[in-house]
C-alpha positions in Angstrom: -8.5 -6.6 -3.2 -9.0 -2.6 -3.6 -10.1 -1.4 -6.9 -10.0 1.9 -9.3 -7.4 4.5 -9.1 -6.5 6.1 -6.2 -7.6 9.6 -6.3 -4.1 10.9 -4.8 -2.5 9.0 -8.0 -4.8 10.6 -10.4 -4.7 13.9 -8.8 -0.8 13.6 -9.5 -0.9 12.8 -12.9 -3.3 15.6 -13.6 -1.4 18.3 -11.5 2.2 17.2 -12.9 0.9 15.2 -16.4 3.3 12.7 -16.1 3.1 9.1 -14.8 6.3 7.2 -12.6 8.0 4.6 -14.8 7.2 1.9 -11.9 4.1 2.6 -9.8 3.1 0.2 -7.0 -0.4 0.6 -5.7 -0.6 -0.7 -1.7 -3.3 -1.5 0.3 -3.4 -2.2 4.3 -6.3 -4.1 4.6 -7.7 -5.5 8.2 -9.3 -8.9 8.4 -12.0 -10.3 10.6 -9.7 -12.9 12.4 -7.4 -12.0 14.8 -4.2 -12.7 13.0 -3.6 -13.3 9.6 -1.0 -16.3 7.9 2.6 -14.6 7.1 2.5 -16.5 3.9 -0.7 -15.3 2.6 -0.3 -11.7 3.5 0.2 -10.0 0.4 -1.7 -10.5 -3.1 -0.3 -9.2 -6.0 -2.1 -8.5 -9.5 -0.1 -7.1 -12.1 -2.2 -4.2 -14.0 0.7 -3.1 -17.0 3.9 -3.2 -17.6 5.4 -0.7 -14.7 2.2 -1.1 -13.0 1.2 -3.2 -10.2 -1.6 -3.6 -7.2 -0.8 -4.9 -3.8 -2.8 -5.6 -1.3 -1.4 -6.3 2.3 -3.4 -8.2 4.9 -3.4 -7.9 8.7 -5.4 -9.3 11.3 -7.5 -6.9 13.8 -5.1 -7.9 16.5 -1.9 -7.2 14.5 0.2 -3.9 14.2 0.3 -3.1 10.5 3.6 -2.8 8.9 3.7 -1.6 5.3 7.4 -1.1 4.6 8.1 -4.9 6.5 5.2 -6.3 4.3 6.7 -5.0 1.4 10.6 -6.1 1.9 9.3 -9.8 2.8 7.2 -9.0 -0.8 10.3 -8.2 -2.3 12.5 -11.1 -1.0 9.8 -13.5 -2.1 9.8 -11.9 -5.5 6.3 -11.2 -5.6 7.0 -7.5 -6.2 10.1 -5.8 -8.2 12.7 -4.9 -6.0 13.1 -1.2 -5.1 14.7 1.2 -2.3 12.0 1.9 0.3 13.2 4.7 1.6 12.6 6.7 -1.6 9.0 5.3 -1.8 6.5 8.0 -0.8 3.7 7.1 0.7 0.5 9.5 0.5 -2.1 8.0 2.6 -5.8 8.0 1.7 -8.0 7.0 4.9 -11.5 5.8 5.1 -13.8 8.2 7.4 -14.0 5.6 10.4 -10.3 5.2 10.2 -9.2 8.8 9.7 -11.7 9.3 12.9 -9.7 6.9 14.7 -6.4 8.5 14.0 -7.4 12.0 14.8 -8.6 10.3 18.4 -4.9 8.9 18.4 -6.9 5.7 18.8 -4.3 4.2 15.4 -0.6 4.9 15.9 -0.3 5.7 11.9 -2.3 6.2 9.4 -2.6 3.2 7.1 -1.0 3.1 3.6 -3.5 3.0 0.7 -0.7 3.0 -1.9 2.7 3.7 -2.8 5.1 4.6 -5.9 8.6 4.9 -6.4 10.4 7.4 -8.2 11.8 6.4 -11.5 14.9 5.2 -11.6 
C-alpha cells in the first residue's frame, strides 16, 4: 500500500491553503503476477472523515484502467460515489515509469492519486 502524502497534494494545499471536502488518494500498482483477481483489485483504507486511500492493483500483463477500477469500487460500495468526470487526476511517476512513458512504451501515465472536487 502506498504511504505518505503525495507531493502534488501537499503543494496544492500549501498554495491554495485549502483542502477539498472529499479526497480520494489513488495508487495504481503493478504486481508480479500476469493477472490480478478482479475481486481483490482494490484495497481501501479510510484515513479520516473525507480522506480515503485506495490502491488499485493490476497484473503486469494487464492494461491499468483507473476510472474503471474506481467505477467497480463505487458499485461495490468500497469508496464513496462521485462523478468520475469531475475527478482531477494529477500524476506522479516513478523515475523508471517516467522513462518508459517518455519513450512511448507506456500508453498513459499511471495515476498515483485523484481527488474529487468539493460538492
